[in-house]
C-alpha positions as CSV (number, residue, x, y, z in Angstrom):
1,M,0.4,0.1,0.0
2,N,1.4,3.3,-0.8
3,P,2.1,6.2,1.6
4,K,-0.9,8.5,0.8
5,V,-3.6,5.2,0.6
6,R,-2.2,4.3,4.1
7,L,-2.3,7.4,5.4
8,H,-6.2,8.2,4.4
9,F,-7.0,4.5,5.2
10,W,-6.0,5.1,8.4
11,K,-7.4,8.6,9.1
12,S,-10.7,6.8,8.1
13,L,-10.6,3.8,10.9
14,L,-9.7,6.7,13.0
15,F,-12.3,9.1,12.3
16,R,-15.2,6.2,12.8
17,E,-13.5,5.2,16.2
18,Y,-13.8,8.5,17.3
19,A,-17.6,9.1,15.9
20,A,-18.0,5.6,17.9
21,D,-17.0,6.9,21.0
22,R,-19.2,10.4,20.5
23,G,-22.2,9.1,19.2
24,V,-23.8,7.9,22.0
25,D,-26.4,10.3,22.3
26,T,-27.5,13.9,20.9
27,I,-27.1,15.5,24.0
28,G,-24.3,18.4,24.7
29,G,-23.4,18.3,20.7
30,T,-21.5,14.3,20.5
31,G,-24.5,13.7,18.3
32,E,-23.4,16.7,15.9
33,W,-20.0,15.8,15.7
34,A,-20.3,12.1,15.2
35,T,-21.9,12.8,12.1
36,V,-18.9,15.2,11.3
37,Q,-16.7,12.8,12.0
38,N,-18.7,9.9,10.1
39,F,-18.4,12.2,7.0
40,Y,-14.9,12.6,7.7
41,S,-14.2,9.1,7.8
42,A,-15.9,8.3,4.9
43,L,-13.6,11.0,3.2
44,H,-10.7,9.4,3.9
45,M,-12.0,6.2,2.5
46,V,-13.0,7.8,-0.8
47,Q,-9.3,9.8,-1.0
48,A,-7.5,6.8,0.0
49,Y,-9.7,5.1,-3.2
50,L,-9.0,7.6,-5.0
51,E,-5.0,7.5,-4.2
52,S,-4.7,4.1,-5.0
53,K,-5.3,4.4,-8.5
54,S,-2.2,4.5,-10.9
55,A,-2.9,8.3,-12.0
56,P,-4.6,9.8,-8.9
57,P,-6.4,12.7,-9.5
58,S,-5.8,16.2,-7.4
59,I,-8.0,17.0,-5.3
60,K,-8.3,20.3,-4.0
61,S,-12.0,20.8,-2.9
62,H,-15.1,18.5,-2.3
63,S,-16.3,19.3,-6.1
64,D,-13.0,18.2,-7.2
65,R,-13.5,14.9,-5.4
66,Q,-16.7,14.1,-6.2
67,R,-16.0,14.6,-9.8
68,A,-12.9,12.1,-9.8
69,L,-15.6,9.6,-8.3
70,N,-18.1,10.2,-11.0
71,A,-15.2,9.8,-13.8
72,L,-13.9,6.3,-12.5
73,P,-16.1,3.0,-14.1
74,E,-16.8,1.4,-11.2
75,T,-18.9,4.2,-9.6
76,D,-21.0,4.7,-12.5
77,S,-24.5,5.1,-11.2
78,R,-26.1,2.7,-13.4
79,N,-24.3,-0.2,-10.7
80,L,-27.3,-0.2,-8.2
81,K,-24.3,-0.6,-5.1
82,A,-21.9,2.1,-7.0
83,K,-25.2,4.4,-6.5
84,Q,-25.8,3.2,-3.2
85,F,-22.2,4.5,-2.4
86,N,-22.0,7.5,-3.9
87,Q,-26.1,8.4,-2.3
88,A,-24.6,7.7,1.0
89,F,-21.3,9.2,0.8
90,L,-23.7,12.6,-0.4
91,R,-26.1,12.2,2.2
92,L,-22.3,12.2,4.7
93,K,-22.0,15.2,3.1
94,S,-25.2,17.2,3.3
95,I,-25.7,16.3,7.6
96,S,-22.0,17.4,8.4
97,E,-22.4,20.7,6.0
98,Q,-25.8,21.3,8.1
99,V,-24.2,20.4,11.3
100,R,-20.9,22.9,10.5
101,Y,-23.0,25.6,9.4
102,D,-26.2,25.8,9.8
103,P,-25.9,27.1,14.4
104,G,-29.4,25.4,14.8
105,Y,-29.7,22.3,13.7
106,R,-30.0,19.5,15.7
107,V,-28.9,16.0,15.0
108,S,-31.9,13.8,16.0
109,V,-31.1,10.0,16.9
110,T,-32.2,8.7,13.7
111,N,-30.0,11.4,11.9
112,L,-27.2,9.8,13.6
113,E,-27.9,6.3,13.3
114,D,-28.8,7.1,9.3
115,T,-24.6,8.5,9.4
116,Y,-23.8,5.0,11.0
117,K,-25.8,3.2,8.0
118,D,-24.3,5.4,5.6
119,L,-20.9,4.9,6.2
120,A,-21.0,1.5,6.7
121,Q,-22.4,1.7,3.3
122,V,-19.2,3.4,2.2
123,Y,-16.8,1.0,3.5
124,S,-18.8,-2.1,2.5
125,Y,-18.1,-0.7,-1.4
126,L,-14.6,0.7,-0.7
127,G,-13.0,-0.7,2.4
128,T,-12.1,-4.3,1.1
129,K,-11.1,-2.4,-2.4
130,V,-8.7,0.0,-0.2
131,A,-8.0,-2.8,3.1
132,A,-7.0,-5.2,-0.4
133,L,-3.9,-3.0,-1.7
């Protein structure tokens, strides 16, 4: 595994563990930060996967990352599993943005549980591919 892939893979695992520790409840904002950490766990898994390509794309923004993902044949949305992966990743990004940029937004227990399901979807689709490198 190349060093950049390894770094992003381990960051992904680290953020996942942080989210698990902070996602016990939504009192005091812990649920909010768990949703953000779930997104960053997914982001680093995606980045690890992109870095594993023979010609890794230059990523400077979330838009660049999404374009790079959309350009890969294995993430083509005509493939049901790829579509589910993409939808899960975009939901994680969306709720993370709501938490970070809308001061009145509060994460419900259902929202929090959904972020764990979406993260599991990302790991199911990409995690085994990255771990096998």
